[in-house]
N, C-alpha and C positions, 0 to 999 in steps of 0.2 A: 543668178546670185549667190556669190560664195561667201560664206562667212569665215571670218578670219579667227583663225587658231590662237590662244593666248600664247605667248612667249614668255616660259617657266621659268626660263633661263635668266630672265633679265629680271634681277630683285625688286627694282619699283614699279616694274609692269606686274611683277606678281604680288608685290605690298597692295597698290592699285586694286588687281581684283580682288584679292582676301578683302579688303576693306568694303569694297560694292558687295558681296556676296554677305557679308556680316550687318552689314547697313540693311539688305533685303531680310535678312532672317529675323532683325530686329523690327523691322518694319511691320512684317507679318505676326511678330509674337506679339507686338504692341494692338495689331489690329483683332487678336484674337482676343486679348486680353478685353480690348475695349468692348468687343463682340460678349464676351462673357458675364462683364461688370453691367453690359447694356441688360443681357439677360437676367441677370441676377436682379437687376433694379428694377423690372420689368417684374420678374417672379414676387418679389416683395410687394412692389404697388396691387397685382394681382388679390395678395392672400390678403392684404389691409381691406380693399374694396369689398371680398367675400366677406369678411369679419363684420362690414359696415352694413351688409345687406343683412348678415343675418342678425345682428343687431335691432335693424328697422323690423324686419321680421318679427323677429320677439315683439317689439311694440305693439307692430299692428295686431296681431294674436291678442295681446293684453287688452289694445283698443274694441276689436271686434268682440270680446268675451262680454266686456263691459260692457257695448252696444248691446248685444242678444240679452243681456241681464236686465239691463234696462229698459227693452222691448217687450220681454216677458213679463216687469212689473206694470210696464204701461197698459198691457193687455190684459192682464187682470183687474188693473182699477178701472179700465174702459167698461169691460166686459160686465164686472160685475157690481158696479155703481148701484146705488139705489134709487139714483132718478136716471131718468132715461137720455141718453144722448144721440141725437140724428146727426148725420151731414149730408145736406140736400145739394145737387146739381143748382146751378142756377133757374132750372126750367120747373124745380123740386120734385125731381126725381131722387130716391132715396139712395144715397153712394154708400155708406155706410149707419151701423146703428148696432147699440148696445143692446143683450138681453132685459131692462128694464123698458125701453122703449119699445122692443116686440111684445113685451106683456101689455103695455098701454095700446098698442095696435090691433092685439089680439091674435095675433100669428107667429110664424115661426120666424125668424129673425132672416134667413136666408132666402125664404121666401119673400119676403118686404124688400129684398135690396133689389132696385130695379125698376120699382112702384112709384105713382105720383105718391106723398105724403096728404097730398090734398083730398085724396079720394076717402081719406079716412077721416077727416074734417066734417062733423053736422054741417048741414046746410045753412044755419045760421050765423053760424063763425068762420065761412068760406070768404066773407068779404071784410074780416078783422083781420083774419089772417092774410091773405091776399094784399092787404095795406101795411100790413107789419114786414113781411116781406119785401114788398118794395122799398119800403123806408130802410130798411136794415142794409137793403144794396145801395141804395139813394145816400147813405150818410157814411156810410161804413163804420157806424159806431153801434155800439151794443143796444137793442133794442128788445123789449120785452110788450106780450097779450095774453091775453085769456082766451080759448077756445074750446071749445066741447068736441071729445073725440070720441066717435064711437064706432062699433062694429055689429054685426048681426046676431053676435048670441050673445055679449052685454049690453048693460045701459051705459047710457052717457058719461064720460068721464069730464071734469070741469079739470083741466090743465094751466098750467102757467109756464108760459115759453119764455126763453130770454135766447136771443140770434146774434151772433156776429159772422162778419164776413171772414174768409180765411183763404190760403193758399193763391195769391195773387187775383181776388177776386172772381175766381172762378168756382166757391163753395161759400155753403152758409152752414156755420156748426150751431144748433139746436140744443138747449138743455128743455128739458121738459120733466116736470113737477106735478104729481097727480095733487090737487088742492081737493078732489071731491068731497073728502070728510072734514076740511076746515070749512068748506060752503054750507053743510048740512048742517 
């Protein structure tokens, strides 16, 4: 295949060839400008998105700090409350308790976790507690009862308990008040 050489002696052919080359250069320049504009637009979008992410990160950090402060405050209130708080699993196993509850049960807090709360109830109160516990789960309403707690080292304590089912019916939160001094 033989390519034809343009005839530069013919002014009309020369003009057509020059216009064709100019058109190609303009199209190439326009494509480069378009690519440059697209790149600039993309860079702008990325920079805006980066700033948005930085702003979201700042908000998340503020929310995290607020949540941490609230957790710290809740933990102090829960742990140092003058009344006992115990969270029981549906089988009576102690999931959580505060220091006041541990003191009522006569042992260290972490030693009590995982043990069954019924072990610390005096025999004459076990039926009352079982009825209270079943009714709490059956009604999903706050219930109350009076029981005797005892341990090997101390005499019995008269305890007023209120309980309510929490966490998708998996756990029961109990508040315990030692009313021994009120009943004597």
